[in-house]
Structures are given as structure tokens and as C-alpha cells.
N, C-alpha and C positions, 0 to 999 in steps of 0.2 A: 502495500501499501504506500504511496508516494506521500502521504503525509507522516507516515514514522521513518524519522532521519535522525542523524547523530544531534542535527540543532534542536528538532522536537524535544528530544530526550533531555539536552543538555538544559533548555530553557525552560523546560516543562510546560510546555505550550501544546496546544491539540492542532494546529496547522504550521506548518514553515513558513508563513508568510509575516515579514516585520514590515512596521510602516517607518518610512523615510522619518528621523529625527531633523525635522525644519528648524532653523534659525531664523533670527529678526523678525519674531513673532509671530511666524505661520504657524510654530504649534501651539497646542493648547491644552490643557489639563483634561478637557472633556473628551478630546480626539484620542489621546493616550489612552485612557480609561475605557472609551469605548472600543479599538480595537483589542485591548487585552480582553476585556469580558467578552469578545464575540469569538474569542479563540486564537488570535495572532497576539504578535506582542507591540503593543503599544510604546511611543517613545517620543521624548522632548529634547530637542535642540537647547541646550543650556549656556552657549559659548558666551552670551551677553549680561548673564546672570551673577549676583555677587554670592558670596558662601551663604551667607543668610536665606537670600532667596532660594538657592538649590535646596536646603534643608526644608524650607516651607512648600517647595514644588512639589519633593519628593511626599509630602507629609498629603498634601493636596491629593496629589493622584491616589495614593494608597487608601485614603478615604472614600475613592470612586470605585476601586476594584481590588479585591483580593488576589487577583492573579499577577503574574511577572509583568513588568514593565522596563522601558531603560533610559538612563539619561546618557545624553551627548554631550563631548566637550571638545573644544578645538586645542590642540596643542602649538605652544607659541612656537614662531618661525626665528631662528637666530636672528639677531640684529635687526628685525622687523621694526617693535615699537621702538628702538632707537633712532630711527631714521628723522634725518630734518632736511629741511627745504628752504631754499633762501625765499627771502621777501618777492624776489621778482617771480619766482615759479608758482609760489602761493597767489600773488595776484593773477596772473595769467589763467589758474584754474578757478579762482573767484570768479572772475568775467565769463568764462563760461556757462557757467550758472546761473549768474547774477540776472537774467531777463527771467527767467521761470521764479526765482526767490521773490522777486519784485511783484509778480504776478499774481503770487500767492498772499503777498504780505508778509513774507518771512525775513527777519533781521538778516543781511548780509554780515558774516562773519568777517571779523577785523584781523584775526592773527590764528594760528594754528597752536591745536593744545599741547601742552608739555609733557603730557601724559594720558592713554590712550586705553591699555587694557587692564583688565582685571587680573590679580595673580593667579596663573593655572595651578600650582601648587596649593593656594588657599581653596581654588575651587576644587580640586581633586580631593583636598582633607576632608571638605563639607559633604563629598558625594560618598566618600567611605564612611563617614559618619551615619550618613542618612540610610546607608545601604540598599539602595536600589537593586533590583534583580539582576542588572545587567548594566554595564559602564561601556560606553562604545567612545570611539575616538578617531579623531581625524588631523591630518596634517603632521604625521609623526607617530611614535612611539613612547609611552610615559617611561618614566625611569623603573628600572626593576622593581625596587622596593615599594613603588606605587602598584605595581602589578601583584607583587608578592602580597600587599597586605589585603588588597581588593578579594584575592584567592583566599585569604584565611579567614576574610568575614564571609565567604559565600557566594561573591559577586563574581560573575559573567564578564570576561573582557573580551571585546571584540573592536578588532583594528580595521581600519580602512585601506585598501589597496588600490593604485592606479595601474601599477605594473606589477609583473612578477617578483621582481627585485624587492618591491617594498611589500609583497606577500611574503616573503623569504625572511624579511626584518622581522617582520609583526611574529611570525610563528616562532622563527629563534628566540624573541624576547619574551614569550611563555603565553601569546594570547591564545584564547581556547577557540576562537574563530576568526576569518576574515573576510571582510564584505568586498566582494570584486568590483569596483564601480567605474564601469565603462562611461567614455565620454560623452554618451548620450544621456547621461543623467543630467539633472538639472540642479541650478545652485553652484554653489563653489567645488572647485577641484580640490581633492583632498591629497595631491601630490606633494613629496618630500623628500625623495632623493633625486631629484631631476627637475627643471622647471616644468610647469604645467603644460608648456605649448610644446614640450617634447615627451610629455607623458600620455599621450591620446591614444588609446586603444579602445574599440567598439565594446562592449559589453559581452556579445555573444563570441570574441575572437579571445577577450581576458578569461572569461570563464574555465574552459579547459583548459588552458595554460596553466592556472592557479592551481585546479583539482589536480592536474599531474606535478605540481612542484612543491606543493606541502601537506603536513599530513592531517593537519586540522581543517574542519567544515569550513567548503566557501559557500557564502551568500550571495547571489547575484544580483548587482542592481544597476537601473539605469535602462530605460524605455521599455519597461514592463508593465503594462497596465491590464492586463487580462489574462485570461487560462492559457491563452496559446502561447504567450511570454514565458508564463511559468512553466509550462511543460517543455518548453526548449531548454530552458537554464535548468532544469533537471535531468534533461537526456545529455547536456553537455558536462554535467559532474556538481552541480551545485547541489546542495544539500537544505537550500531555503531559499526564498527571493528576499528584498527588500524593495518595499513599494512606495514611492514617494509622491509625485505628481498625480498619480491616480486618487491618492488619499487626500491631497491638498485642497481637491476639488469638492470634497464635502462638507456639509455645513457645521461641524464641529471644527474644521481646522480654523486655525487665527489669522488667515489669509483675507485682504480686503476684498469685499464682496466683490467690486469690479474686477478683481483680479480672477477669483474663482469663477466668476460668469465667462470669461474669456476661455477657460479650458473647457476640451471638449468640443471649441468650434475649429472651422477651418481657418481662424485667424491666429490659432495655437500652433500651426503646422510650420510657421517659420521661427524657429530659435535660434541663436547664435551665442558662441564663446566670446566672452567680452572681458577687459579691466576696468573699462571705462566708467563703470557705476562704483566700483568700490576700491579699484587698486589692483584686483586680484581676480585671477582668473574664473570665471562663474558662467552657465549658461542660463538664459532666459529669453522670453519672449520678444522679438524685436518690438522698440517702439520708440517716440521720437527722442527721448532722452539719451537710449542708448545709440543711435544711429547719429545723432549731432556731435556729442562726445567724442564717439569711435573717429569722426573726421580731424578730431584734433587731440591724438593721443599721447603728443609729444607734452602736451599742456595736464595731462592725467597724475595727479599725485599718486605716490604709493601708497600701496594699505598700512596701515588702517586710515592714512591721513585723507584720501578719498572718498572712505567709508563716511568718517567724520560730516566732512564737506557737504555730502550729497544726502545725509539722512534727513537732516531738516526739510529738505523739499520733499522727499519720499515719503515724510510723516503727513506732512500738509498736504501732498496729493492726493494721499490715500482718506485723509478728510474730505476733502473737497471732490472724491470721485473723477481723479483724471489719471486715467490711466498712461498718458504719456510720459507722466511723472513719476511712475515708479518702477520698481526692481520688479519686473514680472520672472521670478525663476520657476524655470520649467524645465523639463526634460525633452527630448526631440520626438516622443510619443505623445506629446500632449493633446491633441488633437484627439487622442482615442481615450480620453479621461471621461468618466460618465459622473456627472453630479448626482450623488446619494448618500444618506446617512452611512456612515462607516461600518457600522454592523452589515448592513444591507449589501454593501459594495466586497465584503471580506466573504460573506455567505456566497455571492454570485462568482467570485473569484476561483472558490472553492469548486462549485458546481460547475462551472466552466473548464477547471482542469480537469474534473473527473472525466467530464465529455471529451475532450482533447485526447487523454491518455487511453480510453476505454475504444475510440476510434482504432488509435493507434496500433492496438491490440489485436483488431479486428482485421485489419488490412492483410491480404495473403502474402504469404512470401513468395518473392519471385524465384 
């Protein structure tokens, strides 16, 4: 039976279907709990949360489900938070977004911040103390001591790889499973051994290579929106799938309504990888903000400064329901998303996968 894999055993879940842990406010406690209650693994992207907020988050999800769920963190990239730009560079970047800021009545920033990131070590400590069932991570691998302490506390550790080499590093560090994140996936790329632009492997090419290279279970992610995608991933050696954009379209997700209404429509067919919105490579649906900033990439600040610069614009655009000003993160199969409650979507994915695999078994041998 396809629902019985090392992942379902490891995570103690009914179906090998994990919800993508969205960052930037797109996750929600309600969504994570709904997916877990329906038999999958719900998750929450906590990259922007303080340690105190992480503790409260885990308590809030646990109050809504007795089932396992995961919390995701980003590893810091060496030197990223210490980057400096000249006043001239900063002013040029501001000029690129000034018309939108003024249109929405948002104050134009006058100077970049001196500190951006919340301490990963403090976030990890709070996560360990809160003890969610799963600790997933992207952009690298935590110190061995953190992984060992997580295991001592009974927390399953899942890393994210965009290449075979990254998966090997994650496995050797002692992670329990690895997500094979193809470049089809929406949102930020998790590459950490080579630049993201040089780590672009499609999901269906990445999964079988990872399954052959590492002994830990592989979870396929990127472009999977229905039972056909799940069946294909399982056939290639994955023992579970991580579904992101399809769950982002559910009413429980935290994305702006104008973003969710775009998913599952022909307009969602056109996605692109860009650094223009946050300074870090990410995939989203094309819109005016992406297109205009992409035309002037020399004026885009490095992450996280560009993220900080465009964040007030994106927040105001969300309130004003102006999709041309948002970061419309979505995978390449976003047009196949089907807006429906998360539990209904999970049940449909299971039914569809059953049907695809049943049909495959009935095909005559040549």
C-alpha cells in the first residue's frame, strides 16, 4: 500500500503527504492543524518569528490538533546579515520602488537598518523547548549539537536539498529525512552549497538521484498538485511528497485573498525565478513588481536588505488588494491548484493517487 512508507512510520501520520511550510505570513495555525487532523503533516514556516513567538505558535497548533506537525526554520547564510551597501546603492534601490510606495501612501525609507535577522540559535532553542513533532530546515544544516538534542527530545529532523551533494551533506549530518526541492517549487530556493542559479534541478530529475544517493527517506517537493504528481514521485523513489502551492490556495492559508484567487487560473501558468523582490532567488507568479524590478537587477539590494525595502510595499499592497505589488510565491504547477478546504484537498489527493496507482497496476505488460 502506497500510504505505508518509512515516512509515515517515522512521523506517525496516516498519509505520506506533507504541507509546505510557507514563510512570510502565508502559513497559518489553522492550516497546519487542518492538514494534520486530516492525516497528513501540517507545518508552519517560522523564519520571521521570535523565540517567544515560536513557543506560542507550537502551543497554538497543539491546541487545535493532537496529531504530529512540523515547524520550519531557515539557516543563516554566512555573511548575509553583515552585508553593507553604499548610500548611492541604497538610494537607487529606493527610487525603483518609490512610485509604488507613494501610490499606497507608505513612507519612503531613508536609511537601511543596521540589523535584520532574528538569531537562528535562539529560534532553534525555542523550537527544541516547544518540542513539535518535526523540525524542518532550509538553507543549510544546523550544528550537530542541535540535531542531536532534537533527536534526544524525540523531534524528527528533516533537511531540504536542491542538489544531490546537499542531500548527502544533510544525511551525513544525521537528519532523519530529506526534502528533494526541485526548481519547480514556489518560494525561495534552499540552495546552500552552490549559488541557487547553479543548483536548478527539476523535481522529477532530482528525486531518483537522491533516492539512489542517500539512505534516509526522500520527500519530493515542487510541481506536485494532484494524485498524478504524487504517484510519479513515489514511482521515482520518493517515500512522501511535500505539497505547497496546492495548499496555499485553501481558505485556511494565510496568503492574501487576491493571491489565493489567482491560483488555479490560467494567469498562474507564468511563474519565474527572480531575486528582484527579496534579493534572494525565489519563484513566483509574474506581476508588475517582479517585471519592473527585474529590468534593473543592478539596483536590487542583496538579501535581506531588498526584502526589508519591499516588505512595507507588499504589506500595503495586500491590504489594498493590489496583486501587482505582491510577492505572488507559487510553483510552476500553480494553475493546477484547486481552491478548497485543506482537509478536502488532502482527501482528494489520496483518492486520486489511489486511482492512478490502481490503473497502473491494471495495465497489461507488453
